[in-house]
C-alpha positions in Angstrom: 17.0 31.9 -30.3 19.2 29.2 -28.9 22.5 28.4 -28.4 24.4 25.6 -30.4 24.8 22.4 -27.4 27.6 20.1 -27.9 25.8 16.1 -28.2 28.8 15.8 -25.0 26.9 18.3 -22.7 23.2 17.4 -23.5 24.4 13.1 -22.6 26.0 15.2 -19.4 22.8 17.2 -18.9 21.0 13.9 -19.1 22.6 12.1 -17.2 22.5 14.8 -14.3 18.3 14.7 -14.6 18.5 10.8 -15.2 21.1 9.6 -11.6 18.8 11.2 -9.3 15.3 9.6 -11.0 17.0 6.2 -10.4 17.5 6.7 -6.8 13.7 8.0 -6.6 12.7 4.7 -8.3 15.0 2.9 -6.2 13.5 4.0 -3.5 10.1 3.7 -4.2 10.5 0.1 -5.5 12.4 -0.9 -2.0 9.4 0.8 0.1 7.2 -1.5 -2.0 8.7 -4.5 -1.4 10.8 -4.2 1.9 10.4 -2.6 5.6 7.3 -4.8 6.7 6.4 -3.5 10.1 3.4 -1.3 9.1 2.0 -4.0 7.4 2.1 -6.0 9.7 1.1 -3.3 12.5 -2.2 -3.1 10.8 -2.9 -6.1 10.2 -2.7 -6.7 14.3 -4.8 -4.2 14.9 -6.9 -5.1 12.1 -7.1 -8.6 13.7 -7.9 -7.4 17.4 -10.5 -4.9 15.4 -12.1 -7.6 13.8 -11.9 -10.8 16.9 -13.8 -7.5 19.3 -16.6 -6.9 17.1 -17.4 -10.5 17.2 -17.6 -10.6 21.3 -21.1 -9.6 22.8 -20.0 -6.2 23.5 -22.3 -3.5 25.0 -23.5 -0.7 22.5 -21.0 2.2 24.6 -18.4 -0.7 24.4 -18.7 -0.7 20.4 -18.0 2.9 19.9 -15.2 3.1 22.7 -14.3 0.0 20.2 -14.4 2.3 16.8 -13.1 5.0 18.3 -9.6 2.8 19.6 -9.6 1.4 16.2 -9.8 4.5 14.6 -6.9 6.7 16.5 -5.0 3.3 16.3 -5.0 3.6 12.7 -4.4 7.5 12.1 -1.6 6.8 14.7 0.0 4.4 12.1 -0.7 6.7 9.1 0.9 9.6 10.4 3.9 7.6 11.7 4.7 5.6 9.1 3.6 8.8 6.5 6.4 10.6 8.2 9.0 8.4 7.3 8.5 8.2 4.0 11.3 9.6 2.4 10.1 9.9 -1.3 6.7 11.5 -1.8 5.9 11.0 -5.9 3.8 13.3 -7.6 0.1 12.3 -8.0 1.2 11.8 -11.7 3.6 9.0 -11.4 0.8 6.9 -9.5 -0.1 4.3 -12.4 -3.8 3.1 -13.1 -2.2 0.2 -11.6 -2.3 1.9 -8.3 -6.0 2.1 -8.5 -6.5 -1.2 -9.6 -4.1 -2.6 -6.0 -6.0 -0.6 -4.4 -9.8 -1.5 -5.2 -8.7 -5.4 -5.3 -7.2 -5.1 -1.5 -10.3 -3.6 -0.8 -12.5 -6.5 -2.7 -10.1 -9.1 -1.3 -10.4 -7.7 1.9 -14.0 -7.4 2.4 -14.8 -10.4 0.3 -12.7 -12.6 2.7 -14.3 -10.8 5.9 -18.4 -11.4 4.6 -17.1 -14.8 3.7 -15.7 -16.4 6.7 -18.2 -14.9 8.7 -20.7 -17.0 6.5 -18.8 -20.1 7.2 -18.8 -19.5 11.0 -22.1 -19.0 11.1 -23.0 -21.4 9.2 -20.7 -23.9 11.0 -21.5 -22.7 14.4 -17.7 -22.7 15.0 -16.8 -21.4 18.8 -14.6 -18.8 18.6 -15.8 -17.5 15.0 -14.5 -13.7 15.2 -10.9 -15.2 15.8 -10.9 -17.4 12.6 -12.9 -15.1 10.7 -9.8 -12.3 11.4 -7.4 -15.0 11.2 -8.7 -15.5 7.7 -8.9 -11.9 6.8 -4.8 -11.2 8.0 -3.7 -14.5 6.5 -5.6 -13.6 2.9 -4.0 -9.6 3.6 -1.1 -10.3 4.2 -0.8 -13.0 0.9 -1.8 -10.2 -1.0 -0.3 -7.0 0.0 3.2 -7.7 -1.0 2.8 -9.0 -4.5 -0.2 -6.7 -5.2 2.2 -3.5 -3.9 5.7 -4.5 -6.3 3.0 -5.1 -9.0 1.8 -2.0 -8.8 5.4 0.3 -8.5 6.8 -1.8 -11.4 6.0 0.3 -14.0 7.2 3.6 -12.6 10.8 2.6 -13.6 9.5 2.3 -17.4 7.4 5.3 -17.4 10.1 7.3 -16.0 12.6 6.8 -18.7 10.2 6.6 -21.3 9.8 9.8 -20.1 13.1 11.1 -19.8 13.7 9.6 -23.7 10.5 11.6 -24.8 12.3 14.8 -23.6 15.6 13.7 -25.0 13.6 13.7 -28.0 12.8 17.1 -28.3 
């Protein structure tokens, strides 16, 4: 048996839930559009890696480069994942998050391959620098709008979920 609840009390309970949830969505949207330091640090790390891959280095140098690259990327992941104040449950990620990840991989990989072919076909000097710079430009142009697009439906989905709960 349930006790009767006044409409006023139900409204206050709903507001107590909704306000913190809105703050969560505000933080997620801010993270998707603000603080570009992680993006620039990752772009610089990959740029250096792509430039170094174009150099004629011995096999031990290649292995050293790979270890350094993975260590630098790991350090970035650790440093910037600790700064995240809000961690959403995995169910809060929509299909847009997965689509953004796949599209980023296709754009990044496609840029590296196509710019590599272009540099080889034209026999350009400093090909790895050109290739890395083209990759960095395409990555930076993609990542901002893609992140905002991926998290934009979270607020609407959260509001819809709350409305469905209120109807029950």
